[in-house]
C-alpha positions as CSV (number, residue, x, y, z in Angstrom):
1,M,5.4,3.8,-15.8
2,L,3.4,4.9,-12.7
3,I,0.1,6.7,-13.3
4,T,-0.7,9.5,-10.9
5,R,-4.1,11.0,-10.1
6,Q,-3.2,14.1,-12.1
7,N,-2.0,12.0,-15.1
8,L,-5.1,9.9,-15.1
9,K,-7.2,13.0,-15.2
10,K,-5.1,14.4,-18.0
11,Y,-5.3,11.2,-20.0
12,I,-9.0,11.0,-19.8
13,Q,-9.4,14.7,-20.9
14,E,-7.1,14.0,-23.8
15,A,-8.7,10.7,-24.7
16,Q,-12.2,12.2,-25.2
17,K,-10.8,13.8,-28.4
18,D,-10.7,10.3,-29.9
19,I,-14.1,9.1,-28.7
20,D,-16.9,9.2,-31.3
21,E,-19.8,8.4,-29.0
22,P,-20.3,8.8,-25.3
23,V,-19.0,5.9,-23.1
24,D,-19.5,4.8,-19.5
25,I,-16.4,3.3,-18.1
26,I,-16.1,1.4,-14.8
27,I,-12.7,1.8,-13.4
28,V,-11.6,-0.6,-10.7
29,G,-8.4,-1.5,-8.8
30,G,-5.7,1.1,-8.0
31,A,-7.0,3.5,-10.7
32,A,-10.4,3.6,-8.9
33,V,-8.6,4.5,-5.7
34,L,-7.0,7.4,-7.5
35,V,-10.4,8.5,-8.7
36,L,-12.1,8.2,-5.2
37,C,-9.3,9.4,-3.0
38,P,-7.6,12.9,-3.3
39,S,-4.7,11.3,-1.4
40,G,-4.3,8.6,-4.0
41,T,-0.7,8.2,-5.0
42,A,0.0,6.1,-8.1
43,T,-0.8,2.9,-9.9
44,R,0.9,0.9,-12.6
45,D,-2.2,0.3,-14.8
46,I,-5.8,1.2,-15.4
47,D,-8.1,-1.7,-14.8
48,T,-11.6,-1.4,-16.3
49,L,-14.6,-3.6,-16.5
50,S,-16.0,-4.5,-19.9
51,T,-18.7,-2.1,-21.0
52,D,-20.0,-0.9,-24.3
53,N,-17.3,0.8,-26.3
54,I,-14.6,-0.3,-23.9
55,D,-12.2,-1.0,-26.9
56,S,-12.6,2.6,-28.1
57,F,-11.9,3.9,-24.6
58,I,-8.7,1.7,-24.3
59,K,-7.4,2.8,-27.7
60,A,-8.2,6.5,-26.9
61,M,-6.4,6.3,-23.5
62,K,-3.3,4.7,-25.1
63,K,-3.2,7.4,-27.8
64,A,-3.6,10.1,-25.2
65,A,-0.7,8.8,-23.1
66,T,1.5,8.6,-26.1
67,R,0.6,12.1,-27.2
68,L,1.0,13.6,-23.7
69,E,3.9,11.6,-22.2
70,D,5.4,9.9,-25.3
71,H,5.2,6.4,-23.7
72,P,2.5,3.7,-23.5
73,I,0.2,3.0,-20.6
74,D,-1.4,-0.3,-19.6
75,V,-5.2,-0.1,-19.8
76,N,-6.9,-3.4,-19.5
77,T,-10.2,-5.1,-19.1
78,R,-10.6,-7.1,-15.9
79,S,-13.9,-8.9,-15.3
80,D,-14.2,-12.2,-13.6
81,P,-11.2,-12.0,-11.3
82,F,-12.4,-8.7,-10.0
83,E,-16.1,-9.3,-9.8
84,I,-15.9,-12.6,-8.0
85,H,-14.5,-10.6,-5.0
86,M,-17.2,-7.9,-4.9
87,P,-20.5,-8.0,-2.9
88,R,-23.4,-9.3,-5.0
89,D,-25.1,-5.9,-5.1
90,W,-22.0,-3.8,-5.9
91,R,-23.4,-2.7,-9.3
92,D,-26.4,-1.2,-7.6
93,H,-24.1,1.3,-5.8
94,L,-21.7,2.6,-8.5
95,V,-20.2,6.0,-8.0
96,L,-20.1,8.5,-10.9
97,S,-17.0,10.8,-10.7
98,S,-17.9,14.3,-11.9
99,E,-14.3,15.3,-11.3
100,F,-12.9,12.7,-13.8
101,S,-15.8,12.5,-16.2
102,T,-15.8,14.5,-19.4
103,P,-18.7,15.2,-21.9
104,M,-17.7,12.1,-23.8
105,I,-16.5,9.8,-21.0
106,K,-18.3,9.0,-17.8
107,I,-15.9,7.6,-15.2
108,I,-17.6,5.3,-12.7
109,T,-16.1,3.3,-9.8
110,P,-17.4,0.9,-7.2
111,R,-18.3,2.6,-3.9
112,P,-15.3,2.8,-1.5
113,E,-16.4,-0.1,0.8
114,D,-16.9,-2.5,-2.2
115,L,-13.5,-1.6,-3.6
116,A,-11.9,-2.2,-0.2
117,V,-13.6,-5.6,0.0
118,A,-12.0,-6.6,-3.3
119,K,-8.6,-5.4,-2.1
120,V,-8.8,-7.6,1.0
121,F,-8.9,-10.7,-1.2
122,R,-5.7,-9.7,-2.9
123,F,-4.1,-8.0,0.2
124,Q,-0.6,-7.2,-0.9
125,A,1.1,-4.2,0.6
126,K,-0.3,-1.7,-2.0
127,D,-3.8,-3.1,-1.3
128,A,-3.5,-2.6,2.4
129,E,-2.4,1.1,1.7
130,D,-5.4,1.5,-0.7
131,I,-7.8,0.1,2.0
132,K,-6.5,2.7,4.5
133,K,-7.0,5.5,1.9
134,L,-10.5,4.4,1.1
135,A,-11.4,4.0,4.8
136,S,-10.2,7.6,5.4
137,L,-13.0,8.9,3.2
138,K,-15.8,10.7,5.1
139,Q,-18.5,8.5,3.5
140,F,-16.7,5.2,4.2
141,D,-19.1,3.0,6.2
142,R,-17.3,0.3,8.3
143,S,-20.4,-1.8,8.7
144,R,-20.9,-1.9,4.9
145,F,-17.3,-2.9,4.6
146,L,-17.8,-5.8,7.0
147,D,-21.1,-6.9,5.5
148,G,-19.6,-6.7,2.0
149,F,-16.7,-9.0,3.1
150,L,-19.1,-11.5,4.7
151,D,-21.2,-11.5,1.5
152,V,-18.2,-12.4,-0.7
153,L,-16.3,-14.8,1.6
154,P,-18.5,-17.9,1.0
155,V,-18.0,-17.7,-2.8
156,A,-14.4,-16.4,-2.8
157,I,-11.6,-18.3,-4.5
158,G,-9.0,-19.4,-2.0
159,D,-8.7,-20.3,1.6
160,R,-11.4,-18.7,3.8
161,H,-9.2,-18.6,6.9
162,W,-6.5,-16.8,5.0
163,H,-9.0,-14.2,3.7
164,A,-10.5,-13.8,7.1
165,Q,-7.1,-13.2,8.6
166,S,-6.4,-10.5,5.9
167,F,-9.8,-8.8,6.7
168,V,-9.1,-8.9,10.5
169,M,-5.7,-7.3,10.0
170,A,-7.1,-4.6,7.8
171,Y,-10.2,-4.0,10.0
172,N,-8.3,-3.9,13.3
173,G,-5.7,-1.7,11.8
174,L,-8.4,0.8,10.8
175,Y,-10.6,0.6,13.9
176,K,-8.8,0.6,17.2
177,D,-12.1,0.9,19.1
178,E,-13.5,-2.4,17.9
179,H,-11.4,-5.6,18.0
180,L,-12.4,-8.4,15.6
181,D,-10.9,-11.8,15.5
182,E,-11.0,-14.5,12.9
183,D,-13.3,-16.9,14.8
184,T,-15.8,-14.2,15.5
185,L,-15.7,-13.1,11.9
186,L,-16.2,-16.6,10.5
187,S,-19.0,-17.2,13.0
188,K,-20.9,-14.2,11.6
189,M,-21.0,-16.1,8.3
190,E,-23.1,-18.9,9.7
């Protein structure tokens, strides 16, 4: 089942009925793109990071989807695989979504540039689309995107050159006025 921006908002509104105490939820991945980007399309799951009361949130979201749509949704907790591909200071720059939050559930995402960095390291077709959506936001800062990538690259899992190629493809596709190549990018790391 695909989760749209509108459905996600509906599920969160409905889920608050089953939450006994307020929770702060960090949403990442494609669901975070839905929260941040009005042009967000759909995602297959809702990736969250472990926070206090995450289990009650996940149960409430699953109940909400079943009540509203009569089918289950995939809400999961992703931690290490996601966080390893985020700039070291990403938690210092979290974004609270007033549009998606409710009195009982605060919805929080990484800032757009940090989320885009994480998507570079996966860089499947959907991730490339998500990076474009994030970069189209008025507040998106290309230098923060570049600096965030350079912060993560030395500790990232996988081949540095492959990740650098992915970043260069994404960056050059977004910014026609500034050409970046893999060697220049890797030299900035040193």
